[in-house]
C-alpha positions, 0 to 999 in steps of 0.5 A: 500500500502506498501512502500519499501525503499532500502538502497543502500549505507549503512550509506553513503549519495547518491551524484550521479547516473550515468547510463551506456551508452549502445552501441546500445543506448537502455535504454528503458527497463533496465540499469546499474546504478552506485550509489555513495556517500561519500566513497561508490560505488554500481552498480545496474541493474534495469528494468522497464515497465508496471508500475513496477520497479525492481532491477535485480542485485546489487553489493556489497558496495565498500568502496574507500580510499577517497570521491568520487566526480564524476563517469564516465562509461568507456567501462564497467568500472567506473572512479572515481574522488576521494578527494585529487587528484586521479582518479581510474579505477574500475572494477564493476564486480570483485570489484577491482581497475584496475589503480590509477593515482594521479593528478599533480594539487593539487586543487581537494579537494571538487568537480570534474568533469570527462570528456572523453570517454576513460581512456587514454583521461580522463580529470578531471576539 
């Protein structure tokens, strides 16, 4: 048996995975997953079934300006809580930052949690 190891984030360590919620709630056969760690982010589409797990697609490895503490899917885009108090809205298809907002509270240095389902209502704790 050959074991294949995939290196998703290059030299970055993986800190988290976030599965994109599907509008119909169907995650039985495939899913889009955001993989993040250190300053790296990659999106992977995977499928499974009948004892097989397959990677269908993978984005490029995107490098952010600061460490990624949390990620949250928002209507096809990804919100990222970055170190040093900023949140970015990232387009995973094009691979670019759509918006960046600095937080007024200066305490987000080593951890964060994003709460909400829309960019305008997003809260960082």
